[in-house]
N, C-alpha and C positions, 0 to 999 in steps of 0.2 A: 778279390783277385790278388791284391797286393800281399795279403797274408799267405796265400797259396804260393806266390813267388818266393816270399821270405822262407817259406817252409821247404820248397824245393831246393833252395840253396843250403838248407841245413843237412841234406843227405850226406855230404862228405864228412860231417862231424860224427857220423855213426862209426867211422873207422878209427877206433882207439882214442877218441877225444871225450873222455868221461866228463871232465869238468866243463869243457866248452859246450857240450850238449846240454848240460844243466843250465848254464848261463843263457844259451840260445832259447830254451823253453821259457825261462824266466823273463827274458827280454820280450819274447813274443806275447807273453801274458800281459805285461805292462803296456805294450803297444796296443793290444786288442782292448784292454780294459779302459784305456784312456780315450778310445773312440766309442764311448758309451752311447747306447741307443735307448732312449726312453720310449720311443714310439711304438704303437701297436701295429703300424704298417711297415712293410719292408723298406729298408733304406740301405745305403752303401751298396747299391746294386752293381753286380759284376755281370758276367755273361749270362749265367742262369742262377747266380747266387745273390742272396740278400740277407739282411739281418734285422730281426725285430726284437722286442723285449725278451720273448721266450728263447729265441736262438742265442741271444747275447748271454743269458745266464748259462745255458747249456754248453756253449763253446768255451766260456770262461772256466767253467768247472772242468771241462775236458783237458784244457791246457794245464790247469793247475794240478790235476791228478796225474797227468803224464810226467810233469816235472817231479812230482813227489815219488812216482814209480821208479824213476832213475835214481833218485836219492836213496830210496829204500833198498835198491838191488845192488848195493856195493859188494855183497858177498859173491855175486856172479862175476863182478869185475876183478875182485882180488883172486878168485880161484881160476881165472881165465876160462870160464865156462862159455865159450862162444859169445863173448860180450858184444862184439861188433854186430853179429847177427841179431842179438837181443835188441840193441838200439835201433836197428833197421826195422824190426818187427813192430816196435813201439811207434816208430815214425809212420809206418804203413797204417797202423791202427788209428793213430790220431788223424791222419789224412782222411781216412774213410769216415771218421766221426765228424770231422769238421765239415765235410761236404754234406753229410746226412743232415746235420743241424742247420746248415745255411741254404740248402737248395730250395727252390720255390716250385719245383716240378715233382709230381708224385712218383713218376717212374724212376727218376734219378734218386729220389729219396729211398725207394724200394731197393734199387741196385746197390747203393752204398750201405744201406741197412744190412743187406746180406753179406756184402764184402767185409764188413767189420767183424763178421764171425770167423773169418779165416785166420787173421793174426791172433785172435783170442785163442783159437784152437791150437795154433802153433806155440803160444805161450804155455798152455796147459800140457801139451804133448812133449814139448822140448825141454822145459825147465821145471816140470812138476816133480813131486817128491816120491810118490809110490807107483808101483806098476799098475795100480787101478786107474791111473790117469787116462789110459787109452779108453777104458769103458766110460769114464766121466766125460771125456771129450766127445765121444760118439753120442752119448746121451744128449749133451747140449746141442750138438750139431743136428741130430735127427729131430729133436723136439722143435727147434726153431725152423728148420728147413721144411719139415712136413706141414707145419702150421702156416708157413708163408706162401705155399703154392696156391691155395685158394685166393690169396690176396692178389697174386699175379693175374689170375683170370678176372678178378673184380676190377683191376686197373684197366684192362682192355675194354671191359664193359663200360666203365666210367668214361673212357676216351670216346666211345661211341655216343654216349649221352651228352657230354659237355663239349665235345669237339676240341678239347684241350685238357692237359693234365696239370696246368698251373693252378696253384691254390686259390688264386684270385677269382677264378671263374666257377668255383664250386657252389652249388645250391642244394638245399635239402632234397633227399630222395626217399621215397617210402617203400623200402624193400628189406624184409627180414633176412633173406638169403645174403644180400649184399652186406648187411650189418655184421653177420657172423663171419663171412669170408674175409672181410676187410679187417675186422678187429681181433680175430682169433690169434693172429701172430703177436699183436700187442699184449693180449692177455697172457700169452706164454712168456713173452719177454719181460713182463712186469716183475715177477710172475704171479699170476692169480692162483689161489688155492685150487688144487686138483690138477693143475698143469705146472706145478712148481718143483717136481722131483729132480729136474736136472740141476737146479741151482745149488743145493747143499753138496751134491756130488762134485760139481765143477769147482766150487769154492774150496772144498777140503783137499782136492788133488792139485789145485793150481799153485804156482809159486806166489810169493807175496805180491809181485807186480800184477799177476793175473787176478788175484783176489781184489786188489785195489781198483783195477779198471772195471771189473765185473760189478762190484758194489757201488763204485763211484759214478760210473757213466753208463755202462751197458744196460742196467735195469731201467735207466731213465729214458732209453730209446722208446720203450713201450708207452710210457706216460706222455712223452713228446708227440708220438704218432697219434695217440688218442686225442690229445688236445687239438692237434692240427686238423683232424678229420671229424671232430665231434659235431661240427656244423652240418656236415652232410647227413648225419643221422639224427637230426633234432626231432623229426617226426616219429621215427621208429623208437627213439630213445625213451619217449614218455612211457611206453609199455614194457620195453625190454630192460632198461637200465635198472629198474627196481629189482628184477630177478638177479642180474649180474652183481649188483651192489650187495644184495643180501648174502649171496654165496661168498662174496669176497669178505664181508665183515664177519660172518660166522666162521669162515675159514681162517681169518686172521686171529680170532679167539682160539681156535684149535691149535694153531701154530704156536701161540704163546705157551700153551700147555706142553707142546712137544719140546719147546726150548727148555722147560724145567727139568726134563729128564735126559738132557744131552751129557755125554761124558767127554766130548771133544770140544775144546774152546772154539775152534774155527767153525765147527758145525753149529754151535749155539748162535754165533754172530750171524752166520748165513741164514738160519731160520728166523732170526729177529728181523732181517731184511724183508723176508716174506710178509711178516705181520705189519711192518711199516708201509710196505707198498700196497697192502690191502686197503689201508686207510686212504692212500693216494688215489687208488683206483676208484673207490667209492666217492671220493671228493670230486673227481673229474666227471663221473657219471651223474652227479646231481645237477650238472649243467647250470650252475649259477656262478657269478663272478667270485664269490667268497671261496667256493670249492676250487675254482681254477687257480687263483693266486695262492690259496692254501696248499694245493698239491705241488705247485711250483716251488714254494718255500720248503716244503717237506722233502722234495726230491733233492734240492741243493744241500739242505741240512743233513739229510741221511747220507748223501754221497760223501760228505766230509767226515761225518761222525763214524760211520761204519768203516770207512777206509782207515781211519785212525785206530779203531779197535783191532782191525786185521793187522796193522803194524805192530801194535802191542802184543798180539798173539804171536806174531813172528819173532819178536824180540825174545819171548819166553822159549819159543821153539828152537831158536838158534843156540840157546844156552843149555837147555835141558835135553833137547833131542827128542822131545815128545810133546804132543798137544793135549794129552790126557789131563783132566782135572785132578786125577788121583796122584799124579807126579808133579804137576805145577802147583805147589802149595807153599804157603809161608813166605812169599816173596817180600813181605814187609820186613822180614828179618834181614834179608840180603840187600834188597834195593828199595829202601824206604822212599827215595825221591821218585822212583818209577811208580810207586803206589799212588802218588798224587795224580799222575796221568791216568792210571787205571780208574781212579775215582772220578776224575773229570769226565772222561769219555763215557764211563758207565752211566753217570748221572745225566749227561747230555743225551744219551741214547734213550733214557726213559723220560725225556722232555722235562727236565727240571729247569727252573729259571737260573740264570739269564740266557738260556740257550736259544739258538735259532729254531731248533726243533719245537720248542714250546710255542713259538709264534705260529708255526705251521700247523701244529696240533690243535691249537685254539680255533684257528680259522676253519680247519677241516671238521672239527666237532660241531662248530656253529652251522656249517654248511649241511652236514649230514643230518643233524637233529632237526633243522628247519625243513628238511625234505621228508623226514618220517620220524615221528616221536618214538616209535617202538625201538628204533636203532640205538637209543640211549643205553639200553641194557648191554648190548654187545660192546659198545664203546667203553662202558664202565668196566666190564670184565677185562677187555683188552688193556686198558690203562693200568688196572690193578696188577694183572699178571705180567705186564711189561716191566713194571717196577720190580716185581718178584724175581724175574729171571736176571735183571740187571744187578740186583742185590746178590743173587746167587753167584753170578759171574765174578763179581768183585770180591765177595767174602771168601769164596772157595779158593780163589787164586792167591789172595793176599794173606789170609790168616791160616792158622793151623801149623802142623809140624813139618819141617823141611823134609824133602825126599832124601832118604839115607843113601841113595845111589849117586848123589851129586858129589863128584870128587874134584872137578875143576870148574872154575867159573870166571868169566870176565865181566867187568863192569860196563855200564852203558857209556858209549862215547858221545862226543859233541854232535856228530852227524845224526845219531838216533834221536837226541833231544831236539835237534833242529827240525827233524822230520815230524815229530809230534807237535812241536810248536807251530809249524806251518799248517798242520791240520786244524789246530785249535784257534789260531788267530782269526781266520775268516769267519768262523762260527760266531765268535764274540762280536767282531766288527759288524757283521751283517745283522745281528740281533739288535745292536745299538742304532743301526741306521734303518730300522724297520719301516720308517715313514715312507721310504722309497717304494716299498711293496704296497703299503696301504694307499 
């Protein structure tokens, strides 16, 4: 509750206080991070809010990404593009995410899960780049909303069974219908292969802040919801999880192939998110502790790494005016120091050591292979093609002949280096302190 009060008092900072908003988010991150919670049970209980290990990671990630979103959106501030409203939308978005991750009641979780869609839609429709953003926004809204309606009915049913919607009082229920109606919205939000089409559209049309929050936090809502409710479906899971995981893993392999034929940088990074979240989904559905912690690590690592890649894509877009691979070429000649950041984030995206992604991937591969040996083939193909598209992303953008239409160019400023540095440092520090996870 003290953080919500802190946050409510930050509303006035949305009115033309760019630097103060940044400092406010940073201060809030430090205050939250220093109240670290190692426990697996809810602590720091407020009215209906509590924080456990899982919530702690997710909320920390949300505050950090919101801080970086404001840092990345300096162009909206300098061009006076309704910046006050933009800060207010980010505030509203973070508030809904904070309550979603810390509430202990399923109905309030559902309510704020849906509310978080509204500011995301406003970001895409209000500050997106192309006219197609309306279609992309409606795609995202309809996919998530249509899938979440069965969950609302399932919540009322659970209330009749448990006589409470607090997570404490849940116990396993043997019902296939309930399994699908509850989890469908999480599969869409992850997104799982076959219900993933809204994600590349939303990413490509969103502004940089929209892409960062989508990749960094919004996809993690699905994983968070699955982890919270996996205990309710522990009976049904033994028969159904195998099918869902298989679709997810094979789909993840197909998506890595789709990545290899993208001509748009943002689109490639968006599709790579789908393949990473396929691993996370399979890891959660194996229902063992290795899979659980592996998926948590992967969600945090992917949130930071993917967000960093979107920032890099945006740096190129602001200078070249296009996101096409055919025009974004030869950046090593112009910005050799930015090539280092491209290399670091591309290699972290394919889980090269010493990245946090590697830790997550090792745990997930252990978990999935111990659950079914045959899955080693899809994991092998996914790892190989993941490395292939990361190499494709790096080599295509950094090498080659410069685009002849470039007639003016500005170098990277301190703010942009700081932005990349703040994405990179948590990844390294978390991988060095991996004993906390284990």
